[in-house]
C-alpha positions, 0 to 999 in steps of 0.5 A: 500499499504504501505511505505519502507524506511522511516525513522525517522525524515525524511521530507515528502510533502503531496499534496493534491487533489487541489495540494497543498503542505504542509509540514511535518516529520516522528516521528515513523514508525510503519510497514507500517505504518508512523506517521508525524508531520506536519508543516502546518494547517490538514484543507483540508487533506483527506487521502484517495484521498492525495499523500504523499512523503518523501524526504530521508532526514532531516531537514537542516540549512545553515550556514556561516562560521562566524557562525562556534564555535561562541555561540549564545544567540537563537535570532542570538545575538552572546555571547562574553563572553561565547565563550571566556569562553570555548575558549580552549588552541590552545596546545589543540588536540582532537580526535572524533572516 
């Protein structure tokens, strides 16, 4: 049958015959074939009786306004001294194109 419109990094859900759902992410699209990375176990997946639904979006992470412009240590702790060393003077302007 094949796939259309699926893109790299897109999220998907694999529905097993039992109704159980497993989550995945697209790693490669090659014609009508898609290679996915499973975020959960592959145990019980039978390709002939499973369905895949692609969600049309990549992974998202919600953040609060308090986190914007902050630097963290990887464990969620702010690193204030690093933040101060990267602070730009107020007169600095930046243009992004």
